[in-house]
C-alpha positions in Angstrom: 32.8 58.1 4.1 30.4 59.6 1.5 32.4 58.0 -1.3 31.9 54.6 0.4 28.2 55.2 0.6 28.0 56.1 -3.1 29.8 52.8 -4.0 27.5 50.8 -1.8 24.4 52.5 -3.4 25.8 51.8 -6.9 26.3 48.1 -6.1 22.7 47.9 -4.7 21.4 49.5 -7.9 23.4 47.2 -10.2 22.3 44.1 -8.2 18.7 45.2 -8.4 19.1 45.7 -12.2 20.6 42.2 -12.7 17.8 40.7 -10.6 15.1 42.4 -12.6 16.7 41.3 -15.9 16.9 37.7 -14.6 13.2 37.7 -13.6 12.3 39.3 -17.0 14.1 36.5 -18.9 12.5 33.9 -16.6 9.1 35.3 -17.3 9.8 35.4 -21.0 10.9 31.8 -20.8 7.5 31.0 -19.2 5.4 32.8 -21.8 3.3 30.6 -24.0 4.0 30.4 -27.8 2.1 32.9 -29.9 1.9 31.2 -33.3 0.2 27.8 -33.6 0.9 26.1 -36.9 1.5 22.4 -36.2 1.4 19.7 -33.5 4.7 20.9 -32.0 3.4 24.4 -31.4 0.3 23.0 -29.8 2.3 20.6 -27.6 4.4 23.6 -26.4 1.4 25.6 -25.3 -0.3 22.5 -23.8 2.8 21.9 -21.7 2.7 25.5 -20.6 -0.9 25.3 -19.4 -1.0 21.6 -18.2 -0.3 22.5 -14.6 -1.0 26.2 -14.7 -4.5 26.0 -16.1 -5.7 22.5 -17.0 -8.9 23.9 -18.7 -6.9 25.9 -21.1 -4.6 22.9 -21.8 -7.7 20.9 -22.6 -9.0 23.6 -25.0 -5.7 23.7 -26.9 -5.3 19.9 -27.1 -8.8 19.7 -28.7 -8.0 22.5 -31.1 -4.7 20.9 -32.0 -6.4 17.6 -32.8 -8.7 19.4 -35.2 -5.7 21.1 -36.9 -3.7 17.9 -37.4 -6.8 16.1 -38.7 -7.0 18.8 -41.4 -3.3 18.5 -42.1 -3.4 14.6 -42.2 -0.6 14.5 -39.6 -1.1 11.1 -37.9 2.1 11.2 -35.8 1.2 14.7 -34.7 -2.2 13.4 -33.7 -0.6 10.6 -31.6 1.6 13.1 -29.8 -1.4 15.3 -29.0 -3.3 12.3 -27.8 -0.4 11.6 -25.4 -0.7 15.1 -24.1 -4.5 14.6 -23.8 -3.9 11.5 -21.8 -1.5 13.3 -19.4 -4.2 16.0 -18.7 -6.8 13.4 -17.9 -4.2 11.5 -15.8 -3.4 14.6 -13.8 -7.1 15.0 -13.1 -7.3 11.2 -11.9 -9.6 10.4 -14.8 -7.7 7.2 -15.4 -10.3 5.5 -17.7 -10.3 8.5 -20.1 -6.5 8.8 -19.9 -6.1 5.1 -20.8 -8.4 5.5 -23.8 -6.3 8.4 -25.2 -3.0 6.5 -24.7 -4.5 3.4 -26.5 -5.5 5.6 -29.5 -2.0 7.0 -29.6 -0.5 3.5 -29.3 -2.5 2.2 -32.3 -1.3 5.1 -34.5 2.4 4.5 -33.5 2.1 0.8 -34.2 0.4 1.5 -37.6 3.1 4.0 -38.6 6.0 1.9 -37.2 7.2 4.6 -34.9 8.8 2.5 -32.1 10.2 5.5 -30.2 6.8 7.1 -29.8 5.3 3.7 -29.2 7.7 3.0 -26.2 6.9 6.4 -24.7 3.1 5.8 -24.9 3.4 2.3 -23.4 5.3 3.9 -20.5 2.3 6.2 -20.0 -0.1 3.2 -20.0 2.0 1.6 -17.3 1.9 4.8 -15.2 -1.9 4.8 -15.4 -2.0 1.2 -14.1 0.5 2.0 -11.4 -1.6 4.9 -10.1 -4.7 2.6 -10.1 -2.7 0.1 -8.0 -2.4 -2.5 -10.7 1.4 -3.0 -10.3 1.6 -6.3 -12.2 0.1 -4.7 -15.3 2.2 -1.6 -14.9 5.4 -3.6 -14.7 4.4 -5.6 -17.8 4.0 -2.3 -19.7 7.3 -0.9 -18.4 9.1 -4.1 -19.5 7.6 -3.9 -23.0 8.6 -0.3 -23.4 12.1 -1.0 -22.1 12.5 -3.9 -24.6 11.5 -1.7 -27.5 13.9 1.1 -26.4 16.8 -1.4 -26.0 16.1 -3.0 -29.4 16.4 0.4 -31.0 19.3 1.4 -28.7 17.3 4.5 -27.8 19.1 5.7 -24.7 16.5 8.3 -23.6 13.8 5.6 -23.8 16.0 3.2 -21.8 16.6 5.8 -19.2 12.8 6.5 -18.9 12.2 2.7 -18.6 14.6 2.3 -15.7 13.2 5.4 -13.9 9.6 4.2 -14.1 10.6 0.7 -13.0 12.3 2.3 -10.0 9.1 4.3 -9.2 7.0 1.1 -9.4 9.3 -0.8 -7.1 9.4 2.1 -4.7 5.6 2.1 -4.5 5.7 -1.6 -3.7 8.2 -1.1 -1.0 10.9 -3.0 -2.8 13.6 -0.4 -2.3 16.6 -2.6 -3.3 15.0 -3.3 -6.7 14.3 0.4 -7.0 18.0 1.3 -6.3 19.2 -1.4 -8.7 17.2 0.2 -11.6 18.3 3.7 -10.6 21.9 2.7 -10.7 21.5 1.3 -14.3 19.7 4.6 -15.2 22.6 6.6 -13.8 25.0 4.8 -16.1 22.7 5.4 -19.1 22.4 9.1 -18.1 26.2 9.5 -18.3 26.0 8.6 -22.0 23.3 11.2 -23.1 22.6 14.9 -22.8 20.8 16.2 -19.7 17.0 15.9 -19.8 14.0 16.1 -17.5 14.4 12.3 -17.0 17.8 12.9 -15.6 16.3 15.1 -12.9 13.5 12.6 -12.3 16.2 10.0 -11.6 17.8 12.2 -9.0 14.4 12.8 -7.4 13.8 9.1 -7.2 17.2 8.5 -5.6 16.2 11.0 -3.0 12.8 9.3 -2.4 14.4 5.9 -1.9 17.3 7.0 0.4 14.9 9.1 2.5 12.7 6.1 2.9 15.7 4.0 3.9 16.8 6.7 6.4 20.1 7.3 4.6 19.6 11.1 4.6 23.2 12.1 3.6 23.0 10.0 0.4 19.6 11.5 -0.4 20.8 15.0 0.1 23.9 14.4 -2.0 21.8 13.1 -5.0 19.2 15.9 -4.6 21.9 18.6 -4.6 23.5 17.0 -7.7 20.2 17.3 -9.4 19.7 20.9 -8.3 23.1 21.8 -9.7 21.9 20.7 -13.1 18.4 22.2 -13.0 19.2 25.8 -13.8 17.3 25.9 -17.2 13.9 27.4 -17.7 12.4 24.1 -19.0 13.5 22.4 -15.7 11.8 24.9 -13.4 9.1 22.5 -12.3 11.6 19.8 -11.5 13.8 22.3 -9.7 11.0 23.0 -7.3 10.4 19.3 -6.8 14.1 18.9 -6.0 14.1 21.8 -3.5 11.0 20.5 -1.7 12.5 17.0 -1.5 15.7 18.5 -0.1 13.7 20.3 2.5 12.0 17.0 3.4 15.4 15.2 3.7 16.6 17.9 6.1 13.4 17.8 8.1 13.4 14.0 8.4 17.1 14.1 9.5 16.2 16.5 12.3 17.5 19.7 10.7 14.3 21.7 10.9 15.9 25.2 10.5 17.7 24.1 7.3 14.4 22.5 6.0 12.5 25.7 6.6 15.2 27.7 4.7 15.0 25.3 1.7 11.2 25.2 1.7 11.0 29.0 1.7 13.5 29.1 -1.2 11.3 26.8 -3.1 8.3 28.9 -2.3 9.9 32.1 -3.6 10.9 30.3 -6.8 7.3 29.1 -7.4 6.1 32.7 -7.1 8.8 33.9 -9.5 7.8 31.5 -12.2 4.0 31.7 -11.3 3.6 27.9 -10.9 0.6 28.0 -8.6 0.2 24.2 -8.4 3.7 23.7 -7.0 3.4 26.8 -4.8 0.3 25.3 -3.2 2.0 21.9 -2.6 5.1 23.6 -1.2 3.0 25.6 1.3 1.5 22.3 2.5 5.0 20.7 3.0 6.2 23.9 4.8 3.2 23.6 7.3 4.3 20.1 8.3 7.6 21.5 9.7 5.8 24.0 11.9 2.9 21.7 12.9 4.2 20.5 16.2 6.3 23.4 17.5 4.6 26.4 16.0 1.0 25.4 15.1 0.0 29.1 14.4 2.6 29.4 11.7 1.5 26.0 10.2 -2.1 27.5 10.1 -0.8 30.6 8.3 0.8 28.5 5.5 -2.2 26.1 5.3 -4.6 29.0 4.9 -2.4 30.4 2.1 -2.5 26.9 0.4 -6.3 26.8 0.7 -6.7 30.3 -0.8 -4.6 29.3 -3.8 -6.5 26.0 -4.3 -9.9 27.9 -4.0 -8.8 30.6 -6.4 -7.6 28.2 -9.1 -10.4 25.6 -8.5 -7.9 22.9 -7.5 -10.5 20.8 -5.8 -8.3 17.9 -4.7 -5.7 20.2 -3.3 -8.5 22.1 -1.5 -9.6 18.8 0.1 -6.1 18.1 1.3 -5.7 21.6 2.8 -9.1 21.5 4.5 -8.3 18.0 5.9 -5.0 19.3 7.4 -6.6 22.5 8.8 -9.3 20.3 10.5 -6.5 18.1 12.1 -4.5 21.1 13.2 -7.5 22.9 14.9 -8.4 19.6 16.6 -4.9 19.3 18.0 -5.1 22.9 19.3 -8.4 22.0 21.0 -10.6 24.3 18.8 -13.2 21.6 18.0 -15.7 24.1 16.5 -13.3 25.2 13.8 -12.1 21.7 13.3 -15.6 20.5 12.7 -16.3 23.5 10.4 -13.3 22.6 8.2 -14.2 18.9 8.2 -17.7 19.7 7.1 -16.4 21.9 4.3 -14.1 19.2 3.3 -16.9 16.6 3.2 -19.1 18.8 1.1 -16.4 19.4 -1.4 -15.4 15.7 -1.5 -19.0 14.8 -2.2 -19.1 17.3 -5.1 -15.8 16.1 -6.6 -15.4 12.4 -5.8 -19.0 11.3 -6.1 -19.6 12.9 -9.6 -18.2 9.8 -11.2 -20.4 7.6 -9.1 -23.5 9.5 -10.1 -22.4 9.2 -13.8 -22.2 5.4 -13.3 -25.8 5.4 -11.8 -27.0 7.5 -14.7 -25.2 5.0 -17.1 -27.1 2.1 -15.5 -30.4 3.9 -15.8 -29.7 4.7 -19.4 -28.7 1.2 -20.2 -31.9 -0.1 -18.6 -34.0 2.3 -20.6 -32.2 1.3 -23.8 -32.9 -2.4 -23.2 -36.5 -1.6 -22.5 -36.7 0.4 -25.8 -35.1 -2.5 -27.7 -37.7 -4.9 -26.3 -40.5 -2.7 -27.3 -39.0 -2.3 -30.7 -38.8 -6.0 -31.1 -42.4 -6.4 -30.1 -43.5 -3.8 -32.7 -41.4 -5.4 -35.3 -43.1 -8.8 -34.6 -46.5 -7.2 -34.8 -45.6 -5.5 -38.1 -44.5 -8.8 -39.6 -47.7 -10.5 -38.5 -49.8 -7.8 -40.2 -47.7 -8.1 -43.4 -48.2 -11.9 -43.4 -52.0 -11.5 -42.9 -52.2 -9.0 -45.7 -50.3 -11.4 -48.0 -52.8 -14.1 -47.1 -55.8 -11.9 -48.0 -54.2 -11.1 -51.4 -53.4 -14.8 -52.1 -57.1 -15.9 -51.6 -57.8 -14.7 -55.2 -55.2 -17.2 -56.5 -57.0 -20.2 -55.4 -57.9 -22.4 -52.5 -54.9 -24.6 -53.0 -52.5 -21.6 -52.7 -54.5 -20.4 -49.7 -54.0 -23.7 -48.0 -50.3 -23.6 -48.6 -49.9 -20.0 -47.5 -52.1 -20.7 -44.4 -49.7 -23.5 -43.4 -46.7 -21.3 -43.9 -48.3 -18.6 -41.9 -49.2 -21.0 -39.1 -45.6 -22.2 -38.7 -44.1 -18.7 -39.0 -46.6 -17.3 -36.5 -45.7 -19.9 -34.0 -42.0 -19.0 -34.5 -42.7 -15.3 -34.1 -44.8 -16.0 -31.0 -41.9 -17.8 -29.5 -39.7 -14.7 -30.2 -42.3 -12.5 -28.8 -42.6 -14.6 -25.6 -38.8 -14.6 -25.3 -38.7 -10.8 -25.7 -41.4 -10.5 -23.0 -39.5 -12.7 -20.7 -36.4 -10.6 -21.1 -38.4 -7.5 -20.4 -40.0 -9.1 -17.3 -36.5 -10.1 -16.1 -35.3 -6.5 -16.6 -38.2 -5.2 -14.6 -37.5 -7.7 -11.8 -33.8 -6.5 -11.8 -35.0 -2.9 -11.6 -37.4 -3.6 -8.8 -34.8 -5.6 -6.8 -32.2 -2.8 -7.4 -34.5 0.0 -6.1 -35.8 -2.1 -3.2 -32.2 -2.6 -2.0 -31.6 1.1 -2.4 -34.7 1.9 -0.4 -33.8 -0.6 2.4 -30.0 -0.6 2.7 -29.2 3.0 1.9 -32.2 4.8 3.3 -31.7 3.3 6.8 -28.1 4.5 7.2 -29.1 7.9 5.9 -31.9 8.2 8.4 -29.4 7.3 11.2 -26.9 9.8 9.8 -29.4 12.6 9.9 -30.4 11.7 13.4 -26.8 11.8 14.6 -26.2 15.1 12.8 -29.2 16.6 14.6 -27.9 15.5 18.0 -24.5 17.1 17.2 -26.2 20.3 15.9 -28.1 20.7 19.2 -24.6 21.4 20.8 -25.8 19.9 24.1 -23.5 16.8 24.1 -20.2 16.6 26.0 -17.0 16.2 24.1 -16.7 12.5 24.6 -20.3 11.8 23.5 -19.9 14.1 20.5 -16.7 12.2 19.5 -18.6 8.9 19.8 -21.4 10.4 17.6 -18.9 11.5 15.0 -17.4 8.0 14.9 -20.8 6.5 14.4 -21.5 9.1 11.7 -18.3 8.1 9.9 -19.2 4.4 10.2 -22.7 5.0 8.8 -21.2 7.0 5.8 -18.6 4.3 5.1 -21.4 1.7 5.3 -23.6 3.6 2.9 -20.6 4.1 0.5 -19.7 0.4 0.6 -23.4 -0.6 -0.1 -23.6 1.9 -3.0 -20.3 0.6 -4.5 -21.6 -3.0 -4.4 -25.0 -1.9 -5.9 -23.3 -0.2 -8.8 -21.0 -3.2 -9.4 -24.0 -5.6 -9.2 -26.2 -3.4 -11.5 -23.4 -3.2 -14.1 -23.1 -7.0 -14.0 -26.9 -7.5 -14.5 -27.1 -5.1 -17.4 -23.7 -5.6 -19.1 -22.7 -9.0 -17.9 -19.5 -10.0 -16.0 -16.5 -8.8 -17.8 -13.4 -10.9 -17.2 -9.7 -10.1 -17.9 -7.7 -13.3 -17.3 -4.0 -13.1 -16.4 -1.4 -15.2 -14.5 -0.6 -13.9 -10.9 0.5 -15.1 -7.5 -2.5 -14.8 -5.1 -0.4 -14.5 -2.0 0.6 -10.9 -2.9 -3.1 -10.0 -3.5 -4.2 -11.7 -0.2 -1.6 -9.7 1.9 -2.5 -6.4 0.0 -6.2 -6.9 0.8 -5.4 -7.9 4.4 -3.7 -4.6 4.8 -7.1 -2.9 4.1 -8.8 -4.9 6.9 -6.1 -5.1 9.6 -7.5 -2.1 11.5 -10.9 -3.8 11.9 -9.2 -7.1 12.9 -6.9 -5.3 15.4 -9.8 -3.5 17.0 -11.4 -6.9 17.9 -8.0 -8.5 18.6 -8.6 -11.2 15.9 -5.6 -13.2 14.8 -5.4 -13.9 11.0 -3.4 -17.0 9.9 -2.4 -17.2 6.2 -1.2 -20.6 4.8 -0.9 -20.0 1.1 2.2 -21.1 -0.8 4.2 -18.6 -2.8 4.4 -21.3 -5.6 0.6 -21.0 -6.3 -0.2 -19.2 -9.6 -3.8 -18.4 -10.6 -5.0 -18.1 -14.2 -8.0 -15.9 -13.5 -9.1 -12.3 -13.3 -7.0 -10.6 -10.5 -9.7 -7.9 -9.8 -12.3 -10.6 -9.3 -10.0 -12.5 -7.0 -9.4 -9.4 -5.0 -13.1 -8.7 -4.6 -13.9 -12.2 -3.5 -11.0 -12.6 -0.9 -11.6 -9.1 0.5 -15.3 -9.7 1.0 -14.9 -13.1 2.6 -12.2 -11.9 4.9 -14.2 -8.8 5.8 -17.2 -11.1 6.7 -15.1 -13.4 8.7 -13.8 -10.5 10.8 -17.2 -9.0 11.1 -18.9 -12.1 12.5 -16.1 -13.3 14.8 -16.0 -12.4 18.5 -13.1 -10.6 20.1 -9.9 -12.6 20.4 -11.2 -14.9 17.7 -9.3 -16.6 14.8 -9.5 -16.4 11.0 -7.6 -18.7 8.7 -6.9 -18.5 5.0 -5.8 -21.7 3.3 -5.1 -22.7 -0.3 -4.2 -26.0 -2.0 -4.1 -27.7 -5.4 -7.2 -30.0 -5.6 -7.0 -30.9 -9.3 -4.3 -30.5 -11.9 -5.5 -27.0 -12.8 -7.7 -26.1 -9.8 -6.8 -24.2 -6.7 -9.1 -24.3 -3.7 -9.2 -21.4 -1.2 -10.7 -21.6 2.3 -11.6 -18.6 4.6 -12.4 -20.1 8.0 -13.5 -18.4 11.2 -14.6 -19.5 14.7 -17.4 -16.8 14.8 -21.1 -16.9 15.4 -21.9 -19.2 12.5 -24.9 -19.3 10.1 -28.1 -21.2 10.5 -29.1 -23.8 7.8 -32.2 -21.8 6.9 -30.1 -18.7 6.2 -27.4 -20.6 4.2 -30.1 -21.8 1.8 -30.9 -18.2 0.8 -27.4 -16.7 1.4 -26.6 -16.2 -2.3 -30.0 -14.8 -3.2 -30.6 -11.1 -3.8 -33.6 -11.2 -1.4 -31.4 -12.2 1.5 -31.3 -9.6 4.3 -28.1 -8.2 5.7 -27.1 -8.9 9.3 -25.0 -7.0 11.9 -21.6 -8.2 13.0 -20.4 -9.0 16.5 -19.6 -5.4 17.1 -22.7 -4.1 15.4 -21.0 -3.6 12.0 -23.4 -2.8 9.2 -23.6 -5.2 6.2 -25.6 -6.4 3.2 -25.8 -9.8 1.6 -25.1 -8.2 -1.8 -21.4 -8.8 -1.5 -21.8 -12.6 -1.4 -24.1 -12.4 -4.4 -21.3 -10.6 -6.4 -18.6 -13.0 -5.1 -20.6 -16.0 -6.4 -21.0 -14.3 -9.8 -17.2 -13.6 -10.0 -16.3 -17.1 -9.0 -18.6 -18.7 -11.5 -17.3 -16.3 -14.2 -13.8 -17.7 -13.5 -15.0 -21.3 -13.9 -15.0 -22.0 -10.2 -17.6 -22.6 -7.5 -18.3 -21.1 -4.1 -19.7 -23.1 -1.2 -20.3 -22.5 2.5 -20.3 -24.7 5.5 -21.2 -23.5 9.0 -22.4 -24.5 12.5 -24.1 -22.0 14.7 -21.8 -21.0 17.6 -18.8 -22.8 16.1 -17.9 -20.8 13.0 -18.1 -20.7 9.2 -15.9 -21.8 6.3 -16.3 -20.3 2.8 -14.5 -22.3 0.0 -14.1 -21.3 -3.6 -12.0 -22.6 -6.5 -10.3 -20.9 -9.5 -8.0 -22.1 -12.3 -4.4 -22.3 -11.3 -1.2 -24.4 -10.9 2.0 -24.6 -8.9 5.1 -22.9 -10.2 8.3 -23.0 -8.2 10.1 -19.7 -7.8 13.4 -19.8 -9.6 
């Protein structure tokens, strides 16, 4: 019996020793490089820190760029710019990310490195996909895939098919996604295993889970897991484990899902990947949310602690949001409100920083224009003084020369005076724009803020019943959304006034854009039981700026819903009116607009009105719509009768193109 115990103890000790050795080698595999000589060394350490500590990754990418500049390594610079773009991309700073990718693209094109070029173009497409510009993203992916196929670069071809599948998945076109993944699967058989191979299995899992074919999803995910036992695949291994847990959970196997999630959680701690540990805790809480809410709270609070410790602001916001929802479902409204307030404060700090930067940019641009006008005025004055001085000196030459110079001075002075008047007019227009801008801020933003403060004070008194408090919170959300909408439009309008309307023309089918924007407005329409009829042919193709078209159609539809009574109707029509002109109509049977108001509808001085359900609004949206339509060589008109409804019509360049 004693001999059996000794054998058991020996096996335990040996097992513990092997486990410690495995963890030691894993940790060594995760350690960052010590020596930094060239771009490859810097890229390795940047990859190490990119998720673990983005600030450190940013430090090393900047240091690496300085080093390759000194070494004259242009291709190394392009590779580091790609890493820089990924860091900005992960932080959702898409404009900065795109700039870095474009710099890398220029270097690769100049050096004729088509393999690097294709990889960079894929990253540009990923940025556009995350911004929701799927047409631009697919165009980038197609260009990258063509380059890889031309060079028979199998890894690039695999990446092209995988990102195509991701884009189609985001658009809900699951068959197209599967078609690309099957092609990727054939390519993957011809090349060594890579991180793209595991991404392919992950995408197979996503699509089959979405289609409800959980057995197929589990089979692909397990296949990927069987190939993920390398240190460099640790992050993807966690993603596969989490996705496997999701597949089990969706298929009703909660116990198996919990086992897999906890396995993923242990692995994240072993390799010290705090970002994936935090996201795994969030997923694990979803399994417990309905049946064991206290366990869900336990995991969510762990996720929140990690996010706070590592300053992962967006992950903090997600955790706070879920904690608020969970406490609300448990009936603890005090804690739910506390978490929601904490979430709102953090969101204001994080998400509105960029907005404040834009406001500062507008103010700086205005001051710059003002300084230029003053400089022009001083320059004109200086020229006049110089001319006058020359005339005094010329008197000594003789009356004849004085007469000639006087005439020259007269005509030149008149020209300079015209320039001075023009500069003054520009300055006056700038001042008018500034005054209008701040008057709108004072009127349309101050009022909702006053109402918001009043509602908060009522809630703070804690004398309201639960139903009244809920109504007050809904009003508070409505006021905040209204203020944010007004501020967004003010910023867009201010940028147009100072920088002009920028237009990026491309060919696109407007029907897709119309349905996408309707998706954003359907909740408001359903609340008022308003039916929306779309009669726009799939054959219509516009040759215009798609972002401008989105803004115009979304604002006109929002106004139609806002000013239509319950059980009303809204119609969207489009037809070819000239050889290269498409006319769109947004028609409602709402309250209508008086003739006196129509005359001032597209002026900045027009005052906003409330909708049929007291929805807040401002006339600034129509002003911007008109600017965008004019910039696209179209026109915007309105026809209305009080009590019968309103029709907004606008035109843009386009044509009919049959779908093959």
